[in-house]
C-alpha positions in Angstrom: 5.7 -18.3 -4.7 2.3 -18.5 -6.2 -0.1 -15.6 -6.8 -3.7 -15.9 -7.9 -5.8 -12.8 -8.7 -9.3 -12.3 -10.0 -10.8 -8.9 -10.8 -14.2 -7.6 -11.9 -15.3 -4.0 -12.5 -18.3 -2.0 -13.7 -18.7 1.5 -14.9 -22.2 3.1 -15.0 -23.4 6.5 -16.4 -26.6 7.2 -14.4 -27.2 10.6 -16.1 -25.2 13.4 -17.6 -24.5 14.4 -14.0 -23.5 11.2 -12.3 -20.9 8.5 -13.2 -20.3 5.5 -10.9 -17.6 2.9 -11.0 -16.7 0.0 -8.8 -14.4 -3.0 -8.8 -13.7 -6.1 -6.7 -10.4 -8.0 -6.6 -9.4 -11.2 -4.9 -5.7 -11.9 -4.2 -4.3 -15.1 -2.9 -0.5 -15.4 -2.2 1.2 -18.6 -1.3 4.9 -18.5 -0.3 7.2 -21.2 0.9 10.9 -20.6 1.9 13.4 -23.2 3.2 16.4 -22.0 5.1 18.7 -24.9 4.2 22.1 -23.6 5.2 21.9 -22.2 8.7 25.6 -22.5 9.6 26.2 -18.8 9.4 23.0 -17.6 11.1 20.9 -19.7 13.5 17.3 -18.8 13.0 14.6 -20.2 15.4 12.9 -21.7 12.3 14.0 -23.6 9.1 11.1 -22.6 6.9 8.5 -19.8 6.4 5.1 -20.4 4.9 2.6 -17.7 4.0 -0.8 -18.6 2.6 -3.1 -15.6 2.7 -5.8 -13.9 0.6 -8.1 -11.0 0.7 -11.1 -9.5 -1.1 -10.5 -5.8 -1.8 -12.5 -3.2 -3.7 -13.1 0.3 -4.8 -16.1 2.5 -5.6 -16.1 5.9 -7.1 -18.6 8.5 -8.0 -18.2 11.6 -10.2 -20.8 14.3 -10.0 -20.7 17.0 -12.8 -23.2 19.7 -12.1 -21.9 21.9 -14.9 -19.1 21.8 -17.6 -16.9 23.9 -15.3 -17.5 22.0 -12.0 -16.8 18.4 -11.0 -16.8 16.6 -7.6 -15.4 13.1 -7.0 -15.6 10.6 -4.2 -13.5 7.4 -4.0 -13.6 4.7 -1.4 -11.2 1.8 -1.6 -9.5 -1.0 0.3 -6.2 -2.8 -0.4 -4.1 -5.7 0.7 -0.4 -6.4 0.5 1.0 -9.8 1.4 4.7 -9.9 2.5 7.1 -11.0 -0.2 10.4 -12.7 0.0 12.3 -9.4 0.4 9.9 -8.5 3.3 10.2 -11.6 5.4 13.2 -13.7 4.3 16.4 -11.8 3.5 19.5 -11.1 5.6 21.2 -7.8 4.7 22.7 -4.7 6.2 21.0 -1.3 6.0 21.8 1.9 7.7 24.2 0.3 10.2 21.7 -2.4 11.1 21.4 -6.0 10.1 17.9 -7.0 8.9 16.9 -10.6 9.6 13.9 -12.8 8.6 10.7 -12.7 10.5 8.5 -15.8 10.3 5.6 -14.1 12.0 5.1 -11.3 9.4 1.5 -10.9 8.3 -0.2 -9.0 5.4 -1.0 -5.3 5.7 -4.5 -3.9 4.9 -5.5 -0.4 3.9 -8.8 1.5 3.8 -8.9 4.8 1.9 -11.4 7.6 1.3 -10.9 10.6 -1.0 -13.1 13.6 -1.8 -12.1 16.1 -4.5 -13.4 18.9 -6.7 -12.3 20.7 -9.9 -13.6 24.1 -11.0 -12.8 26.0 -14.2 -12.9 29.8 -14.5 -12.4 32.4 -17.1 -13.8 30.4 -20.0 -11.8 27.3 -18.9 -8.5 29.2 -19.0 -7.8 28.7 -15.2 -8.6 25.5 -13.2 -8.6 25.1 -9.4 -8.4 21.5 -8.0 -8.6 20.4 -4.4 -8.9 17.1 -2.6 -8.6 15.6 0.8 -7.9 12.0 1.7 -7.8 9.7 4.8 -6.1 6.3 4.9 -6.3 3.8 7.7 -3.8 0.9 7.6 -3.7 -2.2 9.8 -0.7 -4.5 10.3 1.5 -2.0 8.4 4.9 -3.6 7.5 7.6 -1.5 9.1 11.2 -2.2 10.1 11.8 -2.2 13.8 14.3 -3.3 16.5 14.2 -7.0 16.8 15.8 -9.9 18.7 17.1 -13.1 17.3 17.5 -16.0 19.7 17.3 -13.5 22.6 20.1 -11.2 21.1 19.6 -7.7 19.9 23.0 -7.7 17.9 24.6 -10.0 15.4 28.0 -10.2 13.8 27.5 -9.5 10.1 30.5 -9.1 7.6 32.8 -8.9 10.6 30.9 -6.1 12.3 28.6 -6.3 15.3 25.3 -4.7 14.2 22.0 -4.1 16.0 19.2 -6.3 14.7 16.1 -5.1 12.9 13.3 -7.0 11.1 10.2 -6.2 9.2 7.3 -6.4 11.7 3.6 -5.6 11.8 2.7 -2.3 13.4 -0.7 -2.1 15.0 -2.1 0.6 12.8 -1.2 3.7 10.9 -3.2 6.7 9.7 -2.2 8.9 6.8 -4.3 12.0 5.9 -3.8 15.1 3.9 -5.0 17.3 1.2 -4.0 19.0 -2.1 -4.9 22.3 -3.7 -3.8 23.4 -7.1 -4.2 26.3 -9.5 -3.3 25.9 -13.1 -3.5 28.0 -16.3 -5.1 25.7 -18.8 -4.7 27.9 -21.8 -6.7 27.8 -25.0 -5.9 26.1 -28.3 -5.5 28.4 -31.2 -6.7 27.3 -34.6 
């Protein structure tokens, strides 16, 4: 396994009201696995190669109209390449046997978040709220699988249904958060 990463970021204060930050990251992952002893499990492949990379980034803006009020906006993207545990191990889990999948691809994520923070009562109480939306493509999920046309496999003397990590078409995660906190005051 080889991993190469490069990252650059910048942070700018445009005024007392607006702060902007951004970053770019490039990931490259190279994996090679040989399945040398296939006497116990006959896979339709003898090796798995993954050579993939992605440019991801983030940008954020904080707007502070007053000492007691702050808004933030964050946009970001992400990338996760399958690792050896994701694509190449054989193990039992929850009455299933999980097998390697040579066709597993990286997953990508795109995220947006909008939030605010407001202080009240001379900064003794703080209200925070945020909403987020995440869109994921090729999400890595464990699903029913067939190996050499079979949906079951004898593993440790038991016949178990087969699963493998596979790529789902897409997934959406969204939600929000709201909080109320007593900040308190320092006594001197």
